N, C-alpha and C positions, 0 to 999 in steps of 0.2 A: 467695127463701126467707123464710118467715114466722118471726119471732122470738116466743117465748112467755115469759110471766112469770106466776108465781103470786104473788098479792098476799094477804097475811095482814092482816086488818083488825080493829082493835078499835074499838068504837063507844061513844059516850056512853050511859049508861043510858036505856032506853026508845026508842032511835033505830035499833035494828038493822033492823027491818022497813022503815023509811023509807029507810035507806041502801041496803038490798038493792033496793028498787024503783027508786031513782035509778041504781044500777049497771046495771040492765037497760036503761036508756035510752042508755047509752054504746055506740056501735057496735063498738068494739074489745073489749068485754067478751064473751068467748065463753061464759063460765059463771060463775055466782056462787051460792053456797049458804051458808045459816046453818049453823054447826057448834057443837058443844059442845067445851069445852076452853079452852086459853089464848087463843084468838082467837074472834071472833064470826062472821066471814065469811071464806071463802076464795073468791077470784075468779081466773079465768084470763083474761089478756088477750093479744092478738096484734097485731103490727104488723110492717112490713117492716124496720125498723131498731131497734136497741137504744135509740138516742137518742129515737125516737118513743115507745117504751115509757116512758121516763123522763118525757116530757112528759105522757103520758096519766095517769100516777100523780100527778105534781105538780100539774097544772092541772085535771084532771077528777075524779080520785078523792079526793085529799086535801082538795079544796075542798068536798066534799059536806057539808052541815050534818049533824053527828052523827058524823062520822069523827073519832076521837080519835088513832089511831096506825096506821101501816102498816109492813109489812116486805115488801120486794120480793125475790123469788127468781127470777132469770133462768135459764131452762133453757139448757143447752148441748147441742149435737149433736156427732156424731162429727167433723164438719168443723171444729168449734171446738177440738178437743183433739188434732188431728194433731200429732205430735211431742212432746206432753207425756207425762211419765212419772208414773204414779200408784203 
């Protein structure tokens, strides 16, 4: 099963296009788009394990020149919430 995470990215001024181009070179990035609002880019990444998602964010995305801040939101599926009460 593939795990999915949504990455909210803030960039340093004038670096958003450059960051977006570098994101497109990372194999696990399924989608990335510039957005208006509190964040500059939203990216969707996928990997087989949650731990791998963390490594991608920490070692590949956060190290891109021009990335100022990231927030990672890991998607959960029905199999993840079995037995939980909401």
